[in-house]
C-alpha positions in Angstrom: -28.7 13.5 -24.1 -27.1 10.4 -22.8 -23.4 10.7 -21.8 -20.6 8.6 -23.6 -20.6 5.0 -22.5 -23.6 5.5 -20.2 -26.8 3.4 -20.1 -30.0 4.7 -21.8 -31.9 6.5 -19.1 -28.8 7.0 -17.0 -29.8 9.2 -14.1 -26.4 10.9 -13.6 -25.9 14.6 -13.5 -24.4 14.6 -17.0 -27.2 12.7 -18.7 -30.1 14.4 -17.2 -28.7 17.8 -17.7 -27.6 19.1 -14.3 -27.7 18.2 -10.7 -30.8 16.6 -9.2 -31.5 15.6 -5.7 -32.4 12.0 -5.0 -36.1 12.9 -4.4 -36.4 14.4 -8.0 -34.9 11.4 -9.7 -38.0 9.3 -9.7 -38.4 5.7 -8.7 -36.3 2.5 -9.2 -32.4 2.4 -8.9 -32.0 6.1 -9.6 -34.0 7.1 -6.5 -31.7 5.1 -4.3 -28.7 6.9 -5.5 -27.4 10.1 -3.7 -26.2 12.1 -6.6 -23.2 14.3 -5.9 -19.5 14.2 -5.4 -18.2 12.4 -2.4 -16.2 14.5 0.0 -12.4 14.7 -0.3 -10.9 11.3 0.5 -9.3 10.9 3.9 -7.3 7.9 5.1 -9.9 6.5 7.5 -10.6 2.8 8.1 -14.1 3.4 6.8 -12.9 4.9 3.5 -10.7 1.9 2.9 -13.3 -0.7 3.4 -16.7 0.8 2.4 -17.3 2.0 -1.2 -18.1 5.9 -1.2 -19.6 6.0 -4.7 -21.6 4.3 -7.5 -20.2 3.7 -11.0 -21.9 6.1 -13.4 -22.0 3.4 -16.0 -22.9 0.1 -14.3 -24.2 1.5 -10.9 -21.9 -0.8 -9.0 -20.4 0.1 -5.7 -16.9 1.6 -6.2 -14.2 3.7 -4.5 -13.9 7.1 -5.8 -10.5 8.9 -5.3 -9.7 12.4 -6.5 -6.0 13.0 -6.9 -4.1 16.2 -5.9 -3.8 16.9 -9.6 -7.5 16.9 -10.2 -7.9 13.5 -11.8 -10.6 11.2 -10.4 -10.4 7.4 -10.4 -12.8 4.6 -9.7 -11.4 1.5 -7.9 -12.9 -1.9 -7.4 -10.9 -1.9 -4.1 -8.9 0.9 -2.7 -5.7 -1.0 -1.8 -3.4 -3.7 -3.3 -3.6 -4.8 -6.1 -5.2 -1.4 -6.7 -7.8 -2.7 -9.3 -9.4 0.1 -11.2 -13.0 -0.2 -12.2 -13.2 -1.5 -15.8 -16.2 0.7 -16.7 -14.1 3.9 -16.4 -10.5 2.5 -16.8 -10.0 3.4 -20.5 -7.0 2.1 -22.3 -5.8 5.6 -23.1 -6.8 7.4 -20.0 -7.4 5.6 -16.7 -8.8 8.7 -15.0 -12.3 9.8 -15.0 -12.2 13.5 -14.6 -15.9 14.6 -14.8 -16.9 14.0 -11.1 -20.4 15.2 -12.0 -21.3 11.9 -13.5 -21.1 9.8 -10.4 -23.6 9.1 -7.6 -22.4 8.7 -3.9 -23.1 5.4 -2.1 -24.7 5.2 1.2 -22.2 4.4 3.9 -24.3 1.4 5.1 -23.0 -0.7 2.2 -22.4 -4.2 3.4 -18.7 -4.6 4.2 -16.6 -7.1 2.2 -13.5 -9.0 2.6 -11.2 -7.1 0.3 -8.2 -8.8 -1.4 -5.8 -6.7 0.5 -7.3 -7.8 3.8 -6.9 -11.6 2.7 -3.2 -10.8 2.0 -2.7 -9.2 5.5 -2.1 -5.6 4.2 -2.8 -2.9 6.7 -3.9 0.7 5.8 -1.8 3.4 7.1 -1.6 7.2 7.3 1.9 8.4 6.2 2.6 11.5 8.2 6.0 12.4 6.9 8.6 11.1 4.5 12.3 12.2 4.8 15.3 11.1 2.8 18.3 9.6 4.6 20.8 8.8 1.8 19.5 5.8 -0.2 16.6 5.4 2.2 13.4 7.3 3.1 12.3 7.4 6.7 8.5 7.2 7.1 6.6 8.2 10.2 3.2 6.7 10.0 0.1 5.5 11.9 -1.9 2.4 11.4 -5.5 3.2 10.4 -6.9 0.2 12.3 -5.6 0.8 15.7 -3.8 4.2 15.7 -0.4 2.7 16.4 2.4 5.1 15.5 5.6 3.7 14.0 8.8 4.6 12.2 10.2 2.5 9.2 12.5 2.9 6.3 12.0 2.0 2.7 14.4 2.6 -0.4 14.2 6.1 -1.4 11.6 6.7 -4.0 10.6 10.2 -5.3 7.2 9.2 -5.8 6.5 8.2 -2.3 4.8 11.1 -0.4 2.9 11.7 2.7 -0.9 11.6 3.0 -1.4 9.3 0.0 -3.4 6.0 0.1 -0.9 3.4 1.4 -0.6 0.0 3.1 2.1 -2.1 4.8 2.6 -5.7 5.5 3.8 -6.3 9.2 7.6 -7.0 9.4 8.7 -10.6 9.4 11.2 -12.1 11.8 14.1 -10.2 10.2 12.3 -6.9 10.4 11.3 -7.0 6.7 7.9 -5.9 5.6 6.3 -4.5 2.5 4.8 -1.1 1.6 2.4 -0.4 -1.2 1.1 3.1 -2.1 -0.8 5.0 -4.8 1.1 7.7 -6.7 -0.8 10.4 -8.5 0.5 12.6 -11.3 -0.9 14.9 -13.9 -1.4 12.0 -16.4 -3.1 9.6 -14.0 -2.3 7.3 -11.1 0.0 4.3 -10.7 0.8 1.9 -7.7 4.2 1.1 -6.3 5.5 -1.6 -3.9 8.8 -2.0 -2.1 10.5 -3.4 1.0 9.9 -1.8 4.3 12.5 -2.2 7.1 13.4 -1.3 10.6 15.8 1.6 10.8 18.8 -0.5 11.3 18.7 -1.1 7.5 20.0 2.3 6.9 23.4 1.1 8.1 23.6 -1.0 4.9 23.2 0.0 1.2 19.8 -0.7 -0.3 21.1 -3.4 -2.7 23.0 -5.1 0.1 19.7 -5.4 2.1 17.8 -6.7 -0.9 20.6 -9.3 -1.5 20.5 -10.4 2.1 16.8 -10.9 2.0 17.3 -12.9 -1.2 19.7 -15.3 0.5 23.1 -13.7 -0.1 25.1 -15.0 2.9 27.7 -12.4 2.8 25.1 -9.6 3.1 23.0 -11.7 5.6 26.1 -11.8 7.8 26.6 -8.1 7.4 23.0 -7.5 8.6 23.8 -9.3 11.8 26.8 -7.1 12.3 25.1 -3.8 11.6 22.0 -4.7 13.5 24.0 -5.4 16.6 26.1 -2.2 16.3 22.9 -0.1 15.8 21.2 -1.8 18.8 24.1 -1.0 21.1 24.3 2.5 19.9 20.7 3.2 20.3 20.5 1.8 23.8 23.7 3.4 25.1 22.1 6.8 25.1 20.7 8.2 28.3 17.0 8.2 28.7 14.4 6.6 26.4 15.7 5.7 22.9 14.3 7.9 20.1 12.8 4.9 18.5 12.1 1.8 20.7 11.8 -0.4 17.6 15.0 0.8 16.0 16.2 -2.8 16.1 15.1 -5.6 18.5 17.1 -8.5 19.8 14.7 -11.0 18.2 15.5 -9.4 14.8 19.2 -10.0 15.3 18.5 -13.6 16.3 16.3 -14.1 13.3 19.2 -13.0 11.0 21.5 -15.4 12.8 19.0 -18.2 12.3 18.7 -17.2 8.6 22.4 -17.3 8.2 22.7 -20.6 9.9 20.1 -22.1 7.5 21.9 -20.7 4.5 25.3 -22.2 5.8 23.6 -25.6 6.4 22.1 -25.5 3.0 25.5 -24.6 1.4 27.2 -27.4 3.3 24.7 -30.0 2.1 25.0 -28.7 -1.5 28.8 -29.0 -1.4 28.7 -32.6 0.1 26.1 -33.7 -2.7 28.4 -32.2 -5.3 31.4 -34.1 -3.7 29.6 -37.4 -3.9 28.0 -36.7 -7.3 24.5 -36.6 -5.8 22.0 -34.2 -7.4 21.2 -31.0 -5.4 18.0 -31.8 -3.4 17.1 -28.1 -3.4 16.5 -28.2 -7.2 
């Protein structure tokens, strides 16, 4: 009996009544599918860029992810924007829990340039997450080159270790982004937030957000706290605990940022005094 929402003659384990090895599936498309459940997902470069399964409905290459809560999800790409495969992304339940209805994909699938690669996202392995007041300290490793790093992001109870996650490299002010997949008993959801050097923990989360959004008061505060943290971290004997705690170039970037804000403010005031329209509008 054909399973719900499956093509007539679907060769999956559900439709043909139990498991079959590829050799017993006959000829055509079905004989090229390795029927079975992909191994437990691991944060390796290969698992982020090469699909590990075939959709049981359209047979397209997909990424299969089984959550710690037992749910199973098919993604068109495993990374931002975390697009779920439409064949199995029901409006009432985005998870596809019967893993017996999928077929694994051969790992020689041609590699693609995924959307997250075009947007300069980097897959990571989050090794630990520890709360520090309003912030969470992440210890992680880049999947592409194995580089270990420490960063902070606003505390979020749904950010955990070992989950699929990506980061964007920090900009001049030490500001990057983090995106991750959170699983819960009812399904999966993606989250994104700022990712900062540890110097950010000296300021409140909303203060840092305001500074990044152009609040000159908080931007000046970031210069102050960055300098203080740099001196404190490098005044200890021996090697600093975190070499990238804050870098002089980051402090200079904040100074340049504040200078640009002050210049823009000055121009706006002069335009207002002479009755000229604000050119920034």
